[in-house]
All heavy atoms as an XYZ file, in Angstrom:
494
protein
N      48.319     28.281    -20.558
C      48.773     28.791    -21.819
C      47.732     28.558    -22.906
O      47.569     29.393    -23.786
C      50.106     28.127    -22.167
C      50.779     28.701    -23.354
S      51.282     30.397    -22.987
C      52.215     30.782    -24.383
N      47.021     27.442    -22.832
C      45.990     27.163    -23.833
C      44.879     28.198    -23.755
O      44.336     28.603    -24.780
C      45.418     25.754    -23.647
C      46.353     24.659    -24.041
C      45.684     23.311    -23.885
C      46.625     22.202    -24.274
N      46.023     20.896    -24.191
N      44.548     28.621    -22.537
C      43.503     29.623    -22.361
C      43.919     30.943    -22.990
O      43.136     31.594    -23.676
C      43.206     29.835    -20.861
O      42.874     28.587    -20.272
C      42.075     30.804    -20.672
N      45.168     31.323    -22.766
C      45.685     32.566    -23.346
C      45.652     32.491    -24.875
O      45.225     33.437    -25.547
C      47.108     32.824    -22.852
C      47.722     34.060    -23.454
C      47.319     35.320    -23.023
C      48.671     33.959    -24.454
C      47.877     36.462    -23.583
C      49.233     35.092    -25.012
C      48.836     36.349    -24.580
N      46.082     31.382    -25.436
C      46.089     31.202    -26.886
C      44.665     31.251    -27.433
O      44.411     31.864    -28.474
C      46.753     29.866    -27.258
O      48.072     29.830    -26.709
C      46.827     29.672    -28.749
N      43.747     30.628    -26.724
C      42.352     30.646    -27.158
C      41.790     32.063    -27.118
O      41.058     32.477    -28.026
C      41.520     29.716    -26.281
N      42.135     32.821    -26.079
C      41.647     34.202    -25.962
C      42.219     35.065    -27.083
O      41.498     35.851    -27.704
C      42.020     34.790    -24.603
C      41.192     34.239    -23.468
S      41.688     34.854    -21.853
C      41.603     36.599    -22.051
N      43.504     34.940    -27.358
C      44.136     35.716    -28.420
C      43.522     35.348    -29.773
O      43.231     36.221    -30.597
C      45.668     35.511    -28.424
C      46.308     36.121    -29.660
C      46.272     36.092    -27.164
N      43.279     34.084    -29.986
C      42.659     33.635    -31.238
C      41.245     34.192    -31.376
O      40.837     34.634    -32.451
C      42.608     32.114    -31.296
O      43.911     31.582    -31.292
N      40.498     34.179    -30.286
C      39.131     34.705    -30.311
C      39.123     36.200    -30.593
O      38.308     36.698    -31.377
C      38.426     34.407    -28.992
N      40.046     36.929    -29.990
C      40.138     38.373    -30.224
C      40.530     38.645    -31.673
O      39.964     39.518    -32.329
C      41.127     39.021    -29.237
C      40.545     38.978    -27.821
C      41.461     40.441    -29.643
C      41.511     39.380    -26.733
N      41.471     37.896    -32.201
C      41.910     38.074    -33.587
C      40.771     37.769    -34.551
O      40.549     38.492    -35.527
C      43.110     37.195    -33.883
N      40.028     36.724    -34.274
C      38.884     36.361    -35.115
C      37.808     37.438    -35.057
O      37.268     37.845    -36.082
C      38.312     35.006    -34.679
C      37.108     34.505    -35.472
C      37.482     34.315    -36.939
C      36.603     33.203    -34.887
N      37.515     37.935    -33.869
C      36.511     38.990    -33.719
C      36.947     40.256    -34.449
O      36.132     40.923    -35.098
C      36.272     39.279    -32.247
N      38.227     40.590    -34.370
C      38.739     41.776    -35.057
C      38.642     41.602    -36.569
O      38.268     42.529    -37.286
C      40.170     42.054    -34.635
N      38.968     40.430    -37.054
C      38.903     40.173    -38.492
C      37.470     40.256    -38.994
O      37.207     40.827    -40.050
C      39.500     38.807    -38.810
N      36.548     39.713    -38.252
C      35.133     39.757    -38.647
C      34.617     41.189    -38.561
O      33.917     41.663    -39.452
C      34.285     38.803    -37.778
C      34.642     37.355    -38.098
C      32.805     39.060    -37.990
C      34.028     36.355    -37.165
N      34.976     41.891    -37.520
C      34.504     43.257    -37.334
C      35.064     44.220    -38.351
O      34.417     45.201    -38.714
N      36.251     43.967    -38.845
C      36.900     44.866    -39.802
C      36.614     44.499    -41.249
O      36.961     45.249    -42.150
C      38.409     44.874    -39.580
S      38.868     45.597    -37.998
N      36.000     43.355    -41.477
C      35.743     42.954    -42.856
C      34.637     43.813    -43.457
O      33.729     44.277    -42.775
C      35.352     41.475    -42.922
O      34.123     41.274    -42.274
N      34.734     44.050    -44.750
C      33.770     44.886    -45.449
C      32.489     44.091    -45.675
O      32.526     42.968    -46.168
C      34.344     45.345    -46.784
C      33.426     46.241    -47.543
C      34.041     46.682    -48.849
C      33.027     47.501    -49.620
N      33.501     47.825    -50.946
N      31.380     44.729    -45.362
C      30.103     44.078    -45.621
C      29.720     44.336    -47.067
O      29.878     45.440    -47.583
C      29.025     44.625    -44.698
C      29.236     44.286    -43.249
C      28.111     44.830    -42.385
O      27.277     45.588    -42.839
N      28.101     44.434    -41.139
N      29.218     43.345    -47.713
C      28.841     43.465    -49.118
C      27.544     44.242    -49.288
O      27.415     45.060    -50.177
C      28.713     42.071    -49.746
C      30.015     41.309    -49.798
C      31.062     41.989    -50.660
O      30.714     42.534    -51.724
O      32.239     41.983    -50.253
N      26.565     43.973    -48.451
C      25.270     44.613    -48.572
C      24.994     45.483    -47.358
O      25.353     45.143    -46.247
C      24.156     43.557    -48.679
C      24.309     42.704    -49.929
O      24.723     43.249    -50.972
O      24.027     41.499    -49.856
N      24.336     46.615    -47.618
C      23.915     47.460    -46.506
C      22.645     46.880    -45.908
O      21.771     46.408    -46.633
C      23.601     48.871    -47.007
C      24.800     49.678    -47.368
C      24.398     51.094    -47.739
O      23.224     51.333    -48.052
O      25.276     51.957    -47.709
N      22.566     46.973    -44.622
C      21.354     46.545    -43.962
C      20.367     47.688    -43.897
O      20.644     48.827    -44.282
N      19.203     47.383    -43.399
C      18.151     48.392    -43.291
C      18.567     49.532    -42.371
O      18.277     50.698    -42.642
C      16.865     47.746    -42.789
N      19.290     49.213    -41.306
C      19.719     50.251    -40.361
C      20.710     51.207    -41.019
O      20.637     52.421    -40.801
C      20.333     49.611    -39.121
N      21.618     50.684    -41.843
C      22.581     51.547    -42.519
C      21.880     52.469    -43.504
O      22.192     53.663    -43.584
C      23.649     50.720    -43.246
C      24.636     50.054    -42.324
C      24.150     48.698    -41.835
O      23.052     48.246    -42.238
O      24.863     48.079    -41.029
N      20.937     51.928    -44.266
C      20.190     52.757    -45.225
C      19.378     53.819    -44.503
O      19.344     54.984    -44.914
C      19.272     51.885    -46.088
C      20.030     51.052    -47.106
C      19.097     50.406    -48.106
N      18.090     49.555    -47.499
C      18.232     48.268    -47.224
N      19.376     47.677    -47.509
N      17.261     47.576    -46.686
N      18.728     53.444    -43.424
C      17.942     54.404    -42.649
C      18.845     55.474    -42.051
O      18.502     56.663    -42.059
C      17.163     53.687    -41.544
N      20.001     55.093    -41.573
C      20.949     56.053    -41.009
C      21.419     57.054    -42.048
O      21.510     58.253    -41.776
N      21.697     56.583    -43.252
C      22.110     57.484    -44.324
C      20.983     58.448    -44.677
O      21.213     59.630    -44.918
C      22.535     56.690    -45.557
C      23.893     56.049    -45.418
C      24.291     55.341    -46.684
C      25.660     54.696    -46.529
N      26.087     54.013    -47.744
N      19.767     57.943    -44.711
C      18.622     58.790    -45.028
C      18.423     59.851    -43.945
O      18.141     61.007    -44.245
C      17.366     57.940    -45.192
C      16.210     58.711    -45.781
C      15.048     57.794    -46.146
O      14.966     56.664    -45.676
N      14.171     58.291    -46.979
N      18.593     59.472    -42.708
C      18.487     60.432    -41.606
C      19.581     61.497    -41.738
O      19.306     62.694    -41.599
C      18.578     59.718    -40.237
C      18.782     60.714    -39.107
C      17.339     58.889    -39.989
N      20.794     61.085    -42.035
C      21.898     62.035    -42.214
C      21.602     63.024    -43.339
O      21.828     64.223    -43.200
C      23.211     61.304    -42.506
C      23.744     60.533    -41.309
O      23.292     60.814    -40.175
O      24.606     59.665    -41.514
N      21.097     62.518    -44.465
C      20.769     63.391    -45.594
C      19.657     64.369    -45.230
O      19.719     65.547    -45.591
C      20.353     62.550    -46.800
C      21.500     61.776    -47.423
C      21.048     60.804    -48.497
O      19.843     60.792    -48.854
O      21.899     60.051    -48.991
N      18.663     63.894    -44.516
C      17.560     64.760    -44.107
C      18.053     65.851    -43.171
O      17.675     67.020    -43.308
C      16.445     63.929    -43.431
O      15.991     62.935    -44.361
C      15.287     64.798    -43.000
N      18.906     65.496    -42.239
C      19.457     66.489    -41.299
C      20.254     67.547    -42.056
O      20.140     68.738    -41.771
C      20.311     65.801    -40.218
C      19.406     65.024    -39.268
C      21.159     66.812    -39.458
C      20.139     64.153    -38.280
N      21.046     67.127    -43.042
C      21.815     68.088    -43.833
C      20.884     69.055    -44.569
O      21.146     70.262    -44.608
C      22.709     67.355    -44.826
C      23.902     66.675    -44.186
C      24.743     65.902    -45.189
O      24.579     66.106    -46.410
O      25.561     65.081    -44.741
N      19.804     68.529    -45.145
C      18.852     69.383    -45.857
C      18.191     70.369    -44.910
O      18.002     71.539    -45.245
C      17.797     68.533    -46.564
C      18.342     67.784    -47.754
C      17.274     66.922    -48.386
C      17.839     66.102    -49.536
N      16.843     65.212    -50.124
N      17.817     69.908    -43.724
C      17.188     70.788    -42.736
C      18.166     71.875    -42.308
O      17.785     73.050    -42.184
C      16.683     69.972    -41.519
C      16.313     70.868    -40.361
C      15.505     69.103    -41.921
N      19.419     71.518    -42.090
C      20.422     72.506    -41.702
C      20.597     73.570    -42.788
O      20.671     74.760    -42.494
C      21.760     71.830    -41.417
C      21.789     71.049    -40.130
C      23.080     70.274    -39.923
O      23.852     70.089    -40.892
O      23.318     69.847    -38.781
N      20.652     73.148    -44.053
C      20.791     74.095    -45.154
C      19.578     75.023    -45.231
O      19.728     76.241    -45.372
C      20.952     73.348    -46.483
C      22.285     72.660    -46.643
C      22.368     71.837    -47.915
O      21.506     72.014    -48.811
O      23.279     71.004    -48.017
N      18.376     74.443    -45.151
C      17.148     75.226    -45.224
C      17.085     76.231    -44.074
O      16.784     77.398    -44.274
C      15.933     74.293    -45.186
C      14.608     75.017    -45.212
C      14.086     75.497    -46.401
C      13.891     75.229    -44.035
C      12.875     76.159    -46.437
C      12.680     75.902    -44.059
C      12.177     76.366    -45.256
O      10.984     77.028    -45.277
N      17.388     75.774    -42.873
C      17.345     76.639    -41.698
C      18.359     77.772    -41.824
O      18.048     78.924    -41.534
C      17.626     75.819    -40.422
O      16.658     74.771    -40.334
C      17.532     76.669    -39.179
N      19.545     77.451    -42.298
C      20.578     78.461    -42.476
C      20.133     79.516    -43.476
O      20.315     80.720    -43.258
C      21.879     77.804    -42.942
O      22.870     78.775    -43.164
N      19.530     79.083    -44.575
C      19.037     80.027    -45.576
C      17.962     80.931    -44.986
O      17.969     82.148    -45.226
C      18.469     79.270    -46.777
C      19.518     78.584    -47.623
C      18.916     77.701    -48.706
O      17.681     77.725    -48.915
O      19.690     76.970    -49.352
N      17.046     80.356    -44.228
C      15.955     81.140    -43.652
C      16.475     82.118    -42.601
O      15.991     83.250    -42.497
C      14.870     80.230    -43.056
C      14.131     79.430    -44.103
C      13.500     80.353    -45.127
C      12.869     79.598    -46.268
N      12.386     80.470    -47.333
N      17.454     81.728    -41.824
C      18.045     82.631    -40.828
C      18.721     83.798    -41.542
O      18.594     84.955    -41.114
C      19.027     81.868    -39.906
C      19.869     82.828    -39.086
C      18.267     80.920    -38.997
N      19.431     83.505    -42.629
C      20.060     84.573    -43.407
C      19.001     85.529    -43.959
O      19.174     86.753    -43.917
C      20.889     83.995    -44.557
C      22.168     83.327    -44.093
O      22.591     83.584    -42.938
O      22.745     82.552    -44.883
N      17.912     84.983    -44.495
C      16.833     85.820    -45.019
C      16.233     86.694    -43.920
O      15.955     87.875    -44.139
C      15.742     84.959    -45.653
C      16.158     84.305    -46.950
C      15.096     83.357    -47.501
O      13.931     83.388    -47.039
O      15.445     82.569    -48.404
N      16.029     86.119    -42.746
C      15.480     86.894    -41.630
C      16.439     88.009    -41.236
O      16.014     89.135    -40.965
C      15.220     85.991    -40.412
C      13.960     85.198    -40.506
S      13.593     84.133    -39.062
C      14.441     84.848    -37.722
N      17.725     87.721    -41.197
C      18.717     88.727    -40.847
C      18.700     89.888    -41.828
O      18.733     91.057    -41.426
N      18.605     89.568    -43.109
C      18.544     90.611    -44.126
C      17.264     91.434    -43.983
O      17.286     92.663    -44.130
C      18.644     89.995    -45.516
C      20.027     89.462    -45.824
C      20.082     88.785    -47.173
C      21.464     88.176    -47.396
N      21.524     87.433    -48.646
N      16.148     90.781    -43.712
C      14.881     91.488    -43.538
C      14.934     92.407    -42.327
O      14.421     93.538    -42.368
C      13.730     90.484    -43.396
N      15.555     91.964    -41.254
C      15.681     92.792    -40.045
C      16.578     93.995    -40.341
O      16.261     95.124    -39.934
C      16.221     91.953    -38.859
C      15.163     90.956    -38.407
C      16.663     92.855    -37.708
C      15.667     89.910    -37.429
N      17.686     93.757    -41.044
C      18.563     94.874    -41.403
C      17.810     95.887    -42.272
O      17.928     97.098    -42.064
C      19.793     94.359    -42.141
C      20.796     93.664    -41.264
C      21.975     93.107    -42.051
O      22.124     93.464    -43.272
O      22.737     92.336    -41.469
N      17.056     95.402    -43.235
C      16.304     96.274    -44.128
C      15.269     97.067    -43.329
O      15.103     98.273    -43.546
C      15.629     95.455    -45.226
C      14.837     96.267    -46.193
N      15.429     97.105    -47.105
C      13.497     96.402    -46.362
C      14.490     97.705    -47.794
N      13.315     97.295    -47.376
N      14.576     96.400    -42.417
C      13.583     97.093    -41.595
C      14.245     98.156    -40.741
O      13.705     99.266    -40.572
C      12.847     96.083    -40.719
N      15.427     97.873    -40.211
C      16.170     98.851    -39.402
C      16.564    100.056    -40.237
O      16.478    101.185    -39.769
N      16.987     99.796    -41.460
C      17.351    100.903    -42.354
C      16.133    101.765    -42.675
O      16.211    102.998    -42.749
C      17.993    100.362    -43.634
C      19.358     99.751    -43.420
C      19.878     99.016    -44.645
O      19.190     98.977    -45.689
O      20.996     98.456    -44.555
N      15.004    101.116    -42.913
C      13.778    101.851    -43.219
C      13.344    102.715    -42.033
O      12.843    103.822    -42.228
C      12.660    100.883    -43.587
C      12.850    100.169    -44.915
C      12.785    101.126    -46.097
O      11.932    102.033    -46.104
O      13.628    100.985    -47.004
N      13.544    102.232    -40.842
C      13.147    102.996    -39.648
C      14.048    104.230    -39.466
O      13.590    105.244    -38.940
C      13.234    102.110    -38.397
C      12.166    101.047    -38.327
S      12.340     99.958    -36.904
C      12.125    101.092    -35.558
N      15.286    104.148    -39.914
C      16.207    105.265    -39.763
C      15.926    106.377    -40.759
O      16.297    107.516    -40.549
C      17.654    104.789    -39.924
C      18.129    103.936    -38.779
C      19.554    103.422    -38.978
O      20.160    103.655    -40.031
N      20.073    102.743    -37.991
N      15.237    106.085    -41.849
C      14.973    107.108    -42.876
C      13.667    107.721    -42.674
O      12.738    107.763    -42.278
C      15.063    106.516    -44.281
C      16.453    106.066    -44.618
N      16.687    104.972    -45.369
C      17.680    106.556    -44.293
C      17.983    104.794    -45.521
N      18.617    105.740    -44.870
């Protein structure tokens, strides 16, 4: 029974530590946020360029028909 109680206590302690809010961001968290922001910017830029290419292709197709 002591072993079971010790295991439950250890799990509860680990859960409490794992769920507690960290006051300061570490270097990995800051780097991760920067990577996320960069990916979002690349996605936006790529989407804009794909749209521009699509419009240019449509325009070229229209010009070929006339």
